[in-house]
VMD Tcl script that builds the backbone (N, CA, C; Angstrom):
set m [mol new atoms 435]
animate dup $m
set s [atomselect $m all]
$s set {name element resname resid chain x y z} {
  {N N UNK 1 A 50.490 73.088 128.891}
  {CA C UNK 1 A 49.566 71.956 129.023}
  {C C UNK 1 A 50.090 70.839 128.143}
  {N N UNK 2 A 49.918 69.651 128.648}
  {CA C UNK 2 A 50.308 68.410 127.961}
  {C C UNK 2 A 49.204 67.983 126.997}
  {N N UNK 3 A 49.570 67.542 125.840}
  {CA C UNK 3 A 48.581 67.018 124.890}
  {C C UNK 3 A 48.310 65.576 125.291}
  {N N UNK 4 A 47.066 65.265 125.487}
  {CA C UNK 4 A 46.676 63.903 125.858}
  {C C UNK 4 A 45.971 63.248 124.680}
  {N N UNK 5 A 46.416 62.098 124.327}
  {CA C UNK 5 A 45.787 61.321 123.272}
  {C C UNK 5 A 44.986 60.176 123.957}
  {N N UNK 6 A 43.710 60.137 123.612}
  {CA C UNK 6 A 42.914 59.051 124.102}
  {C C UNK 6 A 42.922 57.916 123.057}
  {N N UNK 7 A 43.440 56.729 123.411}
  {CA C UNK 7 A 43.325 55.649 122.430}
  {C C UNK 7 A 41.843 55.501 122.022}
  {N N UNK 8 A 41.580 55.469 120.698}
  {CA C UNK 8 A 40.177 55.442 120.260}
  {C C UNK 8 A 40.041 54.666 118.975}
  {N N UNK 9 A 38.801 54.320 118.748}
  {CA C UNK 9 A 38.442 53.587 117.517}
  {C C UNK 9 A 37.088 54.092 117.095}
  {N N UNK 10 A 36.942 54.414 115.857}
  {CA C UNK 10 A 35.635 54.839 115.275}
  {C C UNK 10 A 35.203 53.784 114.252}
  {N N UNK 11 A 34.056 53.247 114.481}
  {CA C UNK 11 A 33.546 52.180 113.638}
  {C C UNK 11 A 32.296 52.626 112.921}
  {N N UNK 12 A 32.321 52.408 111.579}
  {CA C UNK 12 A 31.156 52.712 110.765}
  {C C UNK 12 A 30.486 51.399 110.419}
  {N N UNK 13 A 29.220 51.254 110.701}
  {CA C UNK 13 A 28.500 49.984 110.471}
  {C C UNK 13 A 27.037 50.282 110.111}
  {N N UNK 14 A 26.366 49.350 109.433}
  {CA C UNK 14 A 24.960 49.550 109.097}
  {C C UNK 14 A 24.120 49.202 110.351}
  {N N UNK 15 A 23.097 50.045 110.631}
  {CA C UNK 15 A 22.198 49.736 111.729}
  {C C UNK 15 A 21.128 48.729 111.265}
  {N N UNK 16 A 20.120 48.498 112.091}
  {CA C UNK 16 A 19.059 47.481 111.748}
  {C C UNK 16 A 18.374 47.810 110.428}
  {N N UNK 17 A 18.237 49.106 110.144}
  {CA C UNK 17 A 17.563 49.532 108.909}
  {C C UNK 17 A 18.509 49.631 107.725}
  {N N UNK 18 A 19.742 49.321 107.944}
  {CA C UNK 18 A 20.708 49.442 106.852}
  {C C UNK 18 A 21.314 50.799 106.684}
  {N N UNK 19 A 20.985 51.705 107.585}
  {CA C UNK 19 A 21.546 53.057 107.489}
  {C C UNK 19 A 22.879 53.095 108.190}
  {N N UNK 20 A 23.786 53.964 107.727}
  {CA C UNK 20 A 25.131 54.028 108.322}
  {C C UNK 20 A 25.039 54.576 109.768}
  {N N UNK 21 A 25.708 53.905 110.668}
  {CA C UNK 21 A 25.823 54.361 112.064}
  {C C UNK 21 A 27.297 54.360 112.454}
  {N N UNK 22 A 27.576 55.158 113.471}
  {CA C UNK 22 A 28.952 55.294 113.911}
  {C C UNK 22 A 29.018 55.020 115.438}
  {N N UNK 23 A 29.944 54.155 115.805}
  {CA C UNK 23 A 30.224 53.885 117.217}
  {C C UNK 23 A 31.623 54.350 117.513}
  {N N UNK 24 A 31.774 55.002 118.667}
  {CA C UNK 24 A 33.086 55.541 119.053}
  {C C UNK 24 A 33.491 54.747 120.358}
  {N N UNK 25 A 34.713 54.264 120.331}
  {CA C UNK 25 A 35.267 53.599 121.511}
  {C C UNK 25 A 36.547 54.332 121.892}
  {N N UNK 26 A 36.698 54.624 123.172}
  {CA C UNK 26 A 37.930 55.245 123.626}
  {C C UNK 26 A 38.264 54.806 125.027}
  {N N UNK 27 A 39.488 54.946 125.444}
  {CA C UNK 27 A 39.963 54.498 126.738}
  {C C UNK 27 A 40.214 55.719 127.628}
  {N N UNK 28 A 39.889 55.570 128.901}
  {CA C UNK 28 A 40.105 56.566 129.925}
  {C C UNK 28 A 40.899 55.949 131.114}
  {N N UNK 29 A 41.848 56.669 131.595}
  {CA C UNK 29 A 42.560 56.199 132.815}
  {C C UNK 29 A 41.645 56.415 134.038}
  {N N UNK 30 A 41.933 55.737 135.170}
  {CA C UNK 30 A 41.103 55.948 136.332}
  {C C UNK 30 A 40.984 57.410 136.747}
  {N N UNK 31 A 42.081 58.167 136.687}
  {CA C UNK 31 A 42.020 59.629 137.075}
  {C C UNK 31 A 41.152 60.407 136.092}
  {N N UNK 32 A 41.170 60.029 134.820}
  {CA C UNK 32 A 40.314 60.676 133.827}
  {C C UNK 32 A 38.861 60.353 134.048}
  {N N UNK 33 A 38.593 59.101 134.384}
  {CA C UNK 33 A 37.205 58.698 134.706}
  {C C UNK 33 A 36.682 59.521 135.875}
  {N N UNK 34 A 37.407 59.642 136.941}
  {CA C UNK 34 A 36.999 60.375 138.119}
  {C C UNK 34 A 36.815 61.877 137.799}
  {N N UNK 35 A 37.732 62.408 137.075}
  {CA C UNK 35 A 37.612 63.865 136.720}
  {C C UNK 35 A 36.405 64.119 135.827}
  {N N UNK 36 A 36.190 63.304 134.806}
  {CA C UNK 36 A 35.049 63.444 133.939}
  {C C UNK 36 A 33.725 63.286 134.689}
  {N N UNK 37 A 33.682 62.282 135.585}
  {CA C UNK 37 A 32.491 62.133 136.405}
  {C C UNK 37 A 32.231 63.321 137.252}
  {N N UNK 38 A 33.280 63.874 137.839}
  {CA C UNK 38 A 33.098 65.094 138.646}
  {C C UNK 38 A 32.523 66.228 137.859}
  {N N UNK 39 A 33.087 66.420 136.666}
  {CA C UNK 39 A 32.631 67.504 135.791}
  {C C UNK 39 A 31.162 67.265 135.350}
  {N N UNK 40 A 30.850 66.047 134.935}
  {CA C UNK 40 A 29.479 65.821 134.476}
  {C C UNK 40 A 28.443 65.961 135.616}
  {N N UNK 41 A 28.804 65.478 136.809}
  {CA C UNK 41 A 27.870 65.656 137.920}
  {C C UNK 41 A 27.690 67.145 138.301}
  {N N UNK 42 A 28.768 67.879 138.198}
  {CA C UNK 42 A 28.676 69.348 138.520}
  {C C UNK 42 A 27.828 70.035 137.488}
  {N N UNK 43 A 28.015 69.764 136.241}
  {CA C UNK 43 A 27.221 70.397 135.189}
  {C C UNK 43 A 25.747 70.002 135.314}
  {N N UNK 44 A 25.504 68.708 135.603}
  {CA C UNK 44 A 24.143 68.282 135.771}
  {C C UNK 44 A 23.425 69.033 136.906}
  {N N UNK 45 A 24.096 69.170 138.022}
  {CA C UNK 45 A 23.522 69.964 139.106}
  {C C UNK 45 A 23.233 71.392 138.713}
  {N N UNK 46 A 24.201 72.004 138.075}
  {CA C UNK 46 A 24.083 73.437 137.672}
  {C C UNK 46 A 22.984 73.618 136.632}
  {N N UNK 47 A 22.895 72.668 135.688}
  {CA C UNK 47 A 21.950 72.789 134.578}
  {C C UNK 47 A 20.524 72.475 134.963}
  {N N UNK 48 A 20.335 71.443 135.774}
  {CA C UNK 48 A 19.011 70.847 136.019}
  {C C UNK 48 A 18.479 71.010 137.423}
  {N N UNK 49 A 19.147 71.778 138.260}
  {CA C UNK 49 A 18.646 71.992 139.649}
  {C C UNK 49 A 17.652 73.128 139.638}
  {N N UNK 50 A 16.545 72.913 138.889}
  {CA C UNK 50 A 15.515 73.921 138.812}
  {C C UNK 50 A 14.205 73.314 139.355}
  {N N UNK 51 A 13.306 74.191 139.797}
  {CA C UNK 51 A 12.031 73.644 140.333}
  {C C UNK 51 A 11.172 73.073 139.196}
  {N N UNK 52 A 11.291 73.616 138.013}
  {CA C UNK 52 A 10.585 73.086 136.860}
  {C C UNK 52 A 11.488 72.961 135.682}
  {N N UNK 53 A 11.325 71.897 134.930}
  {CA C UNK 53 A 12.066 71.741 133.705}
  {C C UNK 53 A 11.118 71.325 132.585}
  {N N UNK 54 A 11.482 71.685 131.387}
  {CA C UNK 54 A 10.596 71.414 130.242}
  {C C UNK 54 A 10.783 69.890 129.855}
  {N N UNK 55 A 9.887 69.464 129.013}
  {CA C UNK 55 A 9.941 68.086 128.480}
  {C C UNK 55 A 11.318 67.851 127.785}
  {N N UNK 56 A 11.753 68.801 127.008}
  {CA C UNK 56 A 13.019 68.659 126.290}
  {C C UNK 56 A 14.156 68.555 127.363}
  {N N UNK 57 A 14.102 69.351 128.376}
  {CA C UNK 57 A 15.130 69.277 129.440}
  {C C UNK 57 A 15.096 67.928 130.162}
  {N N UNK 58 A 13.915 67.408 130.383}
  {CA C UNK 58 A 13.804 66.084 131.035}
  {C C UNK 58 A 14.435 64.992 130.161}
  {N N UNK 59 A 14.221 65.056 128.866}
  {CA C UNK 59 A 14.837 64.109 127.966}
  {C C UNK 59 A 16.360 64.282 127.959}
  {N N UNK 60 A 16.836 65.506 127.911}
  {CA C UNK 60 A 18.281 65.811 127.969}
  {C C UNK 60 A 18.873 65.300 129.273}
  {N N UNK 61 A 18.125 65.533 130.376}
  {CA C UNK 61 A 18.632 65.044 131.678}
  {C C UNK 61 A 18.730 63.526 131.678}
  {N N UNK 62 A 17.772 62.837 131.102}
  {CA C UNK 62 A 17.846 61.423 131.038}
  {C C UNK 62 A 19.108 60.912 130.283}
  {N N UNK 63 A 19.384 61.573 129.160}
  {CA C UNK 63 A 20.582 61.213 128.359}
  {C C UNK 63 A 21.861 61.501 129.149}
  {N N UNK 64 A 21.861 62.627 129.836}
  {CA C UNK 64 A 22.964 63.067 130.638}
  {C C UNK 64 A 23.211 62.072 131.802}
  {N N UNK 65 A 22.197 61.653 132.442}
  {CA C UNK 65 A 22.288 60.688 133.508}
  {C C UNK 65 A 22.735 59.320 133.045}
  {N N UNK 66 A 22.314 58.909 131.855}
  {CA C UNK 66 A 22.793 57.654 131.253}
  {C C UNK 66 A 24.285 57.749 131.012}
  {N N UNK 67 A 24.779 58.863 130.566}
  {CA C UNK 67 A 26.215 59.055 130.311}
  {C C UNK 67 A 26.991 58.923 131.640}
  {N N UNK 68 A 26.432 59.591 132.690}
  {CA C UNK 68 A 27.083 59.493 134.024}
  {C C UNK 68 A 27.087 58.077 134.496}
  {N N UNK 69 A 25.999 57.319 134.295}
  {CA C UNK 69 A 25.915 55.923 134.714}
  {C C UNK 69 A 26.999 55.049 134.019}
  {N N UNK 70 A 27.199 55.280 132.740}
  {CA C UNK 70 A 28.208 54.529 131.992}
  {C C UNK 70 A 29.608 54.731 132.648}
  {N N UNK 71 A 29.893 56.019 132.957}
  {CA C UNK 71 A 31.200 56.322 133.523}
  {C C UNK 71 A 31.293 55.861 134.974}
  {N N UNK 72 A 30.179 55.949 135.693}
  {CA C UNK 72 A 30.183 55.544 137.116}
  {C C UNK 72 A 30.452 54.026 137.207}
  {N N UNK 73 A 30.063 53.258 136.242}
  {CA C UNK 73 A 30.370 51.830 136.191}
  {C C UNK 73 A 31.883 51.582 136.140}
  {N N UNK 74 A 32.622 52.518 135.557}
  {CA C UNK 74 A 34.100 52.414 135.495}
  {C C UNK 74 A 34.827 52.945 136.683}
  {N N UNK 75 A 34.106 53.720 137.470}
  {CA C UNK 75 A 34.707 54.408 138.661}
  {C C UNK 75 A 35.206 53.367 139.666}
  {N N UNK 76 A 36.390 53.660 140.165}
  {CA C UNK 76 A 36.960 52.814 141.199}
  {C C UNK 76 A 37.676 51.574 140.673}
  {N N UNK 77 A 37.617 51.351 139.414}
  {CA C UNK 77 A 38.292 50.165 138.831}
  {C C UNK 77 A 39.785 50.451 138.655}
  {N N UNK 78 A 40.568 49.383 138.622}
  {CA C UNK 78 A 41.945 49.482 138.310}
  {C C UNK 78 A 42.163 49.429 136.849}
  {N N UNK 79 A 43.119 50.163 136.364}
  {CA C UNK 79 A 43.444 50.124 134.948}
  {C C UNK 79 A 42.588 50.997 134.083}
  {N N UNK 80 A 42.772 50.858 132.827}
  {CA C UNK 80 A 42.094 51.685 131.829}
  {C C UNK 80 A 40.662 51.230 131.640}
  {N N UNK 81 A 39.772 52.193 131.513}
  {CA C UNK 81 A 38.317 51.865 131.305}
  {C C UNK 81 A 38.016 52.115 129.820}
  {N N UNK 82 A 37.377 51.237 129.194}
  {CA C UNK 82 A 36.949 51.353 127.808}
  {C C UNK 82 A 35.521 51.837 127.767}
  {N N UNK 83 A 35.257 52.906 126.989}
  {CA C UNK 83 A 33.929 53.475 126.853}
  {C C UNK 83 A 33.508 53.396 125.405}
  {N N UNK 84 A 32.287 52.978 125.118}
  {CA C UNK 84 A 31.747 52.979 123.762}
  {C C UNK 84 A 30.468 53.792 123.787}
  {N N UNK 85 A 30.333 54.659 122.796}
  {CA C UNK 85 A 29.131 55.492 122.722}
  {C C UNK 85 A 28.851 55.955 121.299}
  {N N UNK 86 A 27.664 56.450 121.139}
  {CA C UNK 86 A 27.263 57.021 119.808}
  {C C UNK 86 A 27.934 58.397 119.608}
  {N N UNK 87 A 27.857 58.840 118.390}
  {CA C UNK 87 A 28.364 60.201 118.132}
  {C C UNK 87 A 27.571 61.231 118.877}
  {N N UNK 88 A 26.278 61.040 119.015}
  {CA C UNK 88 A 25.398 61.971 119.729}
  {C C UNK 88 A 25.770 62.011 121.201}
  {N N UNK 89 A 26.024 60.880 121.817}
  {CA C UNK 89 A 26.350 60.850 123.245}
  {C C UNK 89 A 27.785 61.448 123.438}
  {N N UNK 90 A 28.663 61.219 122.496}
  {CA C UNK 90 A 29.980 61.808 122.532}
  {C C UNK 90 A 29.832 63.373 122.504}
  {N N UNK 91 A 28.901 63.842 121.656}
  {CA C UNK 91 A 28.633 65.278 121.602}
  {C C UNK 91 A 28.123 65.829 122.932}
  {N N UNK 92 A 27.290 65.045 123.648}
  {CA C UNK 92 A 26.793 65.466 124.953}
  {C C UNK 92 A 27.973 65.533 125.903}
  {N N UNK 93 A 28.897 64.567 125.864}
  {CA C UNK 93 A 30.071 64.564 126.690}
  {C C UNK 93 A 30.950 65.783 126.405}
  {N N UNK 94 A 31.185 66.020 125.128}
  {CA C UNK 94 A 32.062 67.209 124.718}
  {C C UNK 94 A 31.428 68.522 125.232}
  {N N UNK 95 A 30.128 68.675 125.023}
  {CA C UNK 95 A 29.462 69.920 125.466}
  {C C UNK 95 A 29.505 70.070 126.966}
  {N N UNK 96 A 29.284 68.998 127.707}
  {CA C UNK 96 A 29.308 69.111 129.167}
  {C C UNK 96 A 30.732 69.393 129.698}
  {N N UNK 97 A 31.715 68.780 129.133}
  {CA C UNK 97 A 33.082 69.055 129.528}
  {C C UNK 97 A 33.453 70.528 129.250}
  {N N UNK 98 A 33.036 71.046 128.100}
  {CA C UNK 98 A 33.306 72.387 127.710}
  {C C UNK 98 A 32.589 73.389 128.643}
  {N N UNK 99 A 31.388 73.003 129.036}
  {CA C UNK 99 A 30.616 73.860 129.993}
  {C C UNK 99 A 31.347 73.854 131.363}
  {N N UNK 100 A 31.776 72.724 131.802}
  {CA C UNK 100 A 32.500 72.668 133.080}
  {C C UNK 100 A 33.786 73.509 132.986}
  {N N UNK 101 A 34.534 73.329 131.893}
  {CA C UNK 101 A 35.789 74.032 131.718}
  {C C UNK 101 A 35.621 75.522 131.722}
  {N N UNK 102 A 34.488 76.005 131.185}
  {CA C UNK 102 A 34.245 77.483 131.115}
  {C C UNK 102 A 34.036 78.082 132.493}
  {N N UNK 103 A 33.737 77.247 133.469}
  {CA C UNK 103 A 33.546 77.746 134.842}
  {C C UNK 103 A 32.356 78.591 135.082}
  {N N UNK 104 A 31.280 78.416 134.327}
  {CA C UNK 104 A 30.115 79.251 134.483}
  {C C UNK 104 A 29.193 78.766 135.594}
  {N N UNK 105 A 29.639 77.808 136.356}
  {CA C UNK 105 A 28.848 77.336 137.497}
  {C C UNK 105 A 29.513 77.807 138.766}
  {N N UNK 106 A 28.839 77.634 139.926}
  {CA C UNK 106 A 29.486 77.962 141.193}
  {C C UNK 106 A 30.600 77.002 141.412}
  {N N UNK 107 A 31.741 77.528 141.772}
  {CA C UNK 107 A 32.935 76.694 142.068}
  {C C UNK 107 A 32.645 75.803 143.242}
  {N N UNK 108 A 32.886 74.499 143.077}
  {CA C UNK 108 A 32.668 73.523 144.118}
  {C C UNK 108 A 34.013 72.871 144.531}
  {N N UNK 109 A 33.955 72.206 145.677}
  {CA C UNK 109 A 35.121 71.529 146.155}
  {C C UNK 109 A 35.554 70.449 145.147}
  {N N UNK 110 A 36.809 70.502 144.803}
  {CA C UNK 110 A 37.358 69.522 143.835}
  {C C UNK 110 A 37.411 70.026 142.385}
  {N N UNK 111 A 36.719 71.121 142.109}
  {CA C UNK 111 A 36.687 71.637 140.729}
  {C C UNK 111 A 38.132 72.028 140.273}
  {N N UNK 112 A 38.829 72.758 141.098}
  {CA C UNK 112 A 40.174 73.199 140.716}
  {C C UNK 112 A 41.122 72.005 140.461}
  {N N UNK 113 A 40.959 70.975 141.236}
  {CA C UNK 113 A 41.824 69.808 141.117}
  {C C UNK 113 A 41.493 69.015 139.827}
  {N N UNK 114 A 40.221 68.977 139.442}
  {CA C UNK 114 A 39.815 68.161 138.287}
  {C C UNK 114 A 39.920 68.971 136.986}
  {N N UNK 115 A 39.873 70.311 137.027}
  {CA C UNK 115 A 39.798 71.078 135.806}
  {C C UNK 115 A 40.957 70.803 134.833}
  {N N UNK 116 A 42.255 70.732 135.293}
  {CA C UNK 116 A 43.301 70.427 134.307}
  {C C UNK 116 A 43.135 69.101 133.575}
  {N N UNK 117 A 42.665 68.098 134.299}
  {CA C UNK 117 A 42.451 66.802 133.647}
  {C C UNK 117 A 41.291 66.869 132.662}
  {N N UNK 118 A 40.242 67.581 133.082}
  {CA C UNK 118 A 39.072 67.750 132.187}
  {C C UNK 118 A 39.454 68.491 130.902}
  {N N UNK 119 A 40.307 69.512 131.032}
  {CA C UNK 119 A 40.781 70.261 129.867}
  {C C UNK 119 A 41.514 69.381 128.911}
  {N N UNK 120 A 42.339 68.483 129.426}
  {CA C UNK 120 A 43.109 67.580 128.560}
  {C C UNK 120 A 42.187 66.619 127.860}
  {N N UNK 121 A 41.204 66.001 128.613}
  {CA C UNK 121 A 40.285 65.062 128.041}
  {C C UNK 121 A 39.417 65.824 127.037}
  {N N UNK 122 A 38.994 67.008 127.331}
  {CA C UNK 122 A 38.169 67.788 126.424}
  {C C UNK 122 A 38.799 67.965 125.068}
  {N N UNK 123 A 40.071 68.337 125.090}
  {CA C UNK 123 A 40.799 68.491 123.791}
  {C C UNK 123 A 40.776 67.174 122.935}
  {N N UNK 124 A 41.008 66.093 123.618}
  {CA C UNK 124 A 41.005 64.779 122.928}
  {C C UNK 124 A 39.617 64.413 122.423}
  {N N UNK 125 A 38.581 64.638 123.281}
  {CA C UNK 125 A 37.223 64.306 122.940}
  {C C UNK 125 A 36.752 65.149 121.754}
  {N N UNK 126 A 37.096 66.439 121.760}
  {CA C UNK 126 A 36.739 67.325 120.630}
  {C C UNK 126 A 37.302 66.746 119.307}
  {N N UNK 127 A 38.553 66.373 119.285}
  {CA C UNK 127 A 39.173 65.819 118.084}
  {C C UNK 127 A 38.507 64.557 117.617}
  {N N UNK 128 A 38.209 63.649 118.560}
  {CA C UNK 128 A 37.503 62.406 118.227}
  {C C UNK 128 A 36.118 62.681 117.724}
  {N N UNK 129 A 35.406 63.624 118.366}
  {CA C UNK 129 A 34.068 63.961 117.934}
  {C C UNK 129 A 34.028 64.549 116.486}
  {N N UNK 130 A 34.975 65.346 116.173}
  {CA C UNK 130 A 35.067 65.883 114.843}
  {C C UNK 130 A 35.206 64.784 113.827}
  {N N UNK 131 A 36.100 63.864 114.074}
  {CA C UNK 131 A 36.328 62.725 113.159}
  {C C UNK 131 A 35.109 61.843 113.093}
  {N N UNK 132 A 34.400 61.642 114.206}
  {CA C UNK 132 A 33.251 60.736 114.223}
  {C C UNK 132 A 32.080 61.368 113.477}
  {N N UNK 133 A 31.872 62.666 113.638}
  {CA C UNK 133 A 30.800 63.369 112.866}
  {C C UNK 133 A 31.119 63.323 111.387}
  {N N UNK 134 A 32.374 63.570 111.045}
  {CA C UNK 134 A 32.778 63.486 109.682}
  {C C UNK 134 A 32.497 62.081 109.061}
  {N N UNK 135 A 32.795 61.072 109.841}
  {CA C UNK 135 A 32.571 59.707 109.368}
  {C C UNK 135 A 31.051 59.470 109.212}
  {N N UNK 136 A 30.254 59.996 110.108}
  {CA C UNK 136 A 28.815 59.833 110.015}
  {C C UNK 136 A 28.263 60.539 108.832}
  {N N UNK 137 A 28.731 61.729 108.506}
  {CA C UNK 137 A 28.238 62.514 107.399}
  {C C UNK 137 A 28.754 62.003 106.070}
  {N N UNK 138 A 30.038 61.600 106.026}
  {CA C UNK 138 A 30.610 61.160 104.751}
  {C C UNK 138 A 30.363 59.694 104.488}
  {N N UNK 139 A 30.082 58.941 105.540}
  {CA C UNK 139 A 29.926 57.513 105.334}
  {C C UNK 139 A 31.227 56.794 105.151}
  {N N UNK 140 A 32.316 57.454 105.549}
  {CA C UNK 140 A 33.662 56.868 105.381}
  {C C UNK 140 A 34.559 57.386 106.568}
  {N N UNK 141 A 35.528 56.565 106.896}
  {CA C UNK 141 A 36.445 56.938 107.976}
  {C C UNK 141 A 37.668 57.599 107.391}
  {N N UNK 142 A 38.223 58.562 108.178}
  {CA C UNK 142 A 39.479 59.181 107.784}
  {C C UNK 142 A 40.535 58.667 108.759}
  {N N UNK 143 A 41.724 58.455 108.351}
  {CA C UNK 143 A 42.777 57.933 109.273}
  {C C UNK 143 A 43.086 58.931 110.387}
  {N N UNK 144 A 43.583 58.391 111.514}
  {CA C UNK 144 A 44.020 59.223 112.601}
  {C C UNK 144 A 45.189 60.141 112.081}
  {N N UNK 145 A 45.202 61.403 112.549}
  {CA C UNK 145 A 46.325 62.299 112.147}
  {C C UNK 145 A 47.634 61.861 112.738}
}
mol reanalyze $m
mol bondsrecalc $m
mol representation Tube
mol addrep $m
């Protein structure tokens, strides 16, 4: 497997209340955007295709759908797409990609084609997420390895 590095930037800044906040910005190629969208949509269907969901699940579904919407805006564009999100939303992305990669859902058309790309993106997102969480907890940034 090839190691994929996602160009990224982690910014530590004060929010409206003066508390430290962290924004994560990273770039995805068009093929990465399509693969990640496929994985997120598949996980959303597998996770939330229930006759009843709890209030917590409804809130999680809303956040999940917002993440899909952000990436759907980049879908079909030429060139690299730049994504900015909070550490929490990056965690949602990381968890969803890991869930897709584990293959615990019914295999769908296109899954096998997108899985290698998703695994590469997942490795990079996990590394970025660790650094972003560390920045949020420590209140300081660590340089890229």
